[in-house]
C-alpha positions in Angstrom: 0.2 -0.1 0.1 1.5 3.5 -0.9 1.8 6.1 1.3 -0.6 8.4 0.1 -3.3 5.5 0.4 -2.4 5.1 4.0 -2.8 8.8 4.5 -6.0 8.8 2.8 -7.2 5.7 5.0 -6.0 7.7 8.1 -7.7 10.9 7.2 -11.0 8.9 6.3 -10.8 7.2 9.7 -10.5 10.6 11.6 -13.3 12.3 9.3 -15.6 9.4 10.2 -14.6 9.4 14.1 -15.4 13.4 13.7 -18.6 12.6 11.9 -19.6 10.2 14.9 -18.5 12.3 17.6 -20.6 15.3 16.0 -23.7 13.3 15.4 -23.7 12.0 19.2 -23.2 15.8 20.2 -25.8 17.0 17.8 -28.4 14.5 19.1 -27.5 15.0 22.7 -28.2 18.9 21.6 -31.7 18.1 19.7 -32.8 16.1 22.8 -31.8 18.9 25.3 -33.7 21.5 23.2 -36.9 22.8 24.5 -39.9 21.3 22.7 -41.9 24.7 22.5 -39.9 27.7 21.0 -39.4 30.7 23.4 -41.8 33.6 23.8 -39.8 36.9 22.4 -40.1 39.3 25.0 -39.4 43.3 24.8 -37.4 45.3 27.1 -40.6 45.7 29.2 -40.4 42.1 29.9 -43.9 41.7 27.9 -44.4 39.4 25.0 -44.0 40.9 21.4 -46.3 41.2 19.0 -49.0 41.6 21.7 -52.6 43.3 20.9 -53.6 46.3 23.0 -56.0 49.3 22.6 -56.0 53.2 22.3 -56.8 55.1 25.5 -57.7 58.1 24.1 -59.8 59.7 21.4 -56.9 61.8 20.0 -53.5 59.7 19.5 -50.7 60.9 17.5 -48.6 58.1 15.8 -45.2 59.2 15.1 -42.6 58.0 12.5 -40.0 57.4 15.2 -39.8 56.7 18.9 -40.2 60.2 20.4 -41.9 63.5 20.2 -38.9 65.1 18.1 -40.3 63.0 15.0 -43.2 64.2 12.8 -46.5 62.9 13.4 -47.4 60.4 10.5 -51.1 59.6 11.5 -53.6 60.6 14.0 -56.3 58.5 15.4 -59.5 59.6 16.2 -61.0 56.6 18.0 -60.4 55.5 21.5 -60.5 51.6 22.0 -59.0 51.0 18.5 -57.2 47.9 18.6 -53.3 48.0 18.1 -50.7 45.3 17.8 -47.3 46.2 19.4 -44.6 45.0 17.4 -41.5 47.0 18.9 -40.6 48.5 22.1 -37.9 51.1 22.5 -38.0 53.0 25.9 -41.3 54.2 27.0 -42.3 54.2 23.1 -44.0 51.3 21.1 -44.4 50.9 17.5 -47.5 49.5 16.7 -49.5 48.4 13.3 -53.0 49.0 12.9 -55.7 46.8 11.2 -54.9 48.1 7.9 -51.4 47.7 8.3 -50.0 51.0 9.0 -47.0 51.4 11.3 -46.1 54.1 13.7 -44.6 55.0 17.4 -47.1 55.6 20.2 -46.1 56.6 23.8 -47.0 53.6 25.9 -49.1 56.0 28.0 -51.7 56.7 25.3 -52.1 52.5 25.3 -54.0 50.3 27.2 -53.8 46.6 28.0 -57.8 46.4 27.8 -58.5 44.2 24.8 -60.5 45.2 21.4 -61.1 43.8 18.2 -62.5 44.6 14.9 -64.7 42.2 13.0 -63.3 41.3 9.8 -61.7 44.9 8.6 -60.6 43.0 5.5 -64.0 42.7 4.4 -65.1 46.5 5.1 -67.2 48.0 2.2 -68.4 44.7 1.1 -72.1 43.5 1.7 -71.3 41.1 4.1 -72.7 40.5 7.3 -71.2 38.7 10.3 -73.3 36.9 12.7 -72.7 37.3 16.7 -73.9 34.1 18.1 -75.5 33.4 21.5 -73.0 30.7 22.4 -69.7 29.9 20.9 -70.2 27.4 17.7 -71.9 27.9 14.5 -75.0 26.2 15.5 -76.0 28.5 18.0 -78.6 30.9 17.8 -77.7 34.5 16.3 -77.6 37.4 19.1 -76.9 40.2 16.5 -75.9 40.8 13.1 -72.5 42.8 12.9 -70.9 44.8 9.8 -67.3 44.2 9.0 -65.4 47.0 10.9 -67.1 47.4 13.6 -65.0 47.5 17.0 -65.7 45.5 20.1 -64.6 44.7 23.7 -62.9 41.1 23.9 -64.1 39.6 27.2 -62.4 36.3 26.6 -61.0 34.0 23.9 -60.7 30.0 23.8 -58.7 29.8 20.7 -61.7 29.2 18.2 -64.0 31.9 19.4 -64.2 35.1 21.2 -66.6 36.5 23.5 -67.4 40.3 22.7 -69.5 43.0 23.4 -70.7 45.6 21.1 -72.8 48.5 22.0 -74.5 46.4 24.9 -74.8 43.2 23.0 -72.5 40.4 24.2 -72.4 37.2 21.8 -69.3 34.8 20.3 -67.6 35.7 17.2 -65.5 33.1 15.2 -61.6 34.1 16.3 -60.4 33.7 12.5 -62.9 36.8 12.0 -61.4 39.1 14.7 -58.4 41.4 14.1 -57.2 42.0 17.8 -56.6 38.2 19.0 -54.2 36.0 17.2 -55.0 32.5 15.8 -55.1 30.0 18.6 -55.0 32.6 21.2 -56.6 32.4 24.6 -57.6 35.6 26.3 -59.3 35.8 29.8 -60.5 39.5 30.8 
């Protein structure tokens, strides 16, 4: 056997040993990994992203995190749901149901959960049933138009119990912008 062939066998054996060791290490690393992904937390310690609502009926959304940044948008509806997607000091980068993003001071946001029913259907001749109980076979408590805002009382991952102008009932969670799919919410 030539010296080159011997060298190739030694290198191959060493590489095989490295692969076996690496595979064993990889296997133990996979076994030690948590089953569920970690929740992303912002500097406040709260989950990101998350839903909140506007406290005031007049809220400036700025193009950056501070009063020295220009106002990009002014919201005129108290209780409007917003999605916090980033935090910086006492400023929160938010997204509304139309996808518009901006920065709002945390003092103007509330942890009270609200939701908009099917905002993507706004302007269409569609009606959404507010059910008396969670489930498509339940009786209808009221008829809602797309884009109406209500207060979320609870969500079980499939249905949200909400109140709209004094009418309380259940809406399919897939039709609510203000609760994530499968999320449970307790008031």
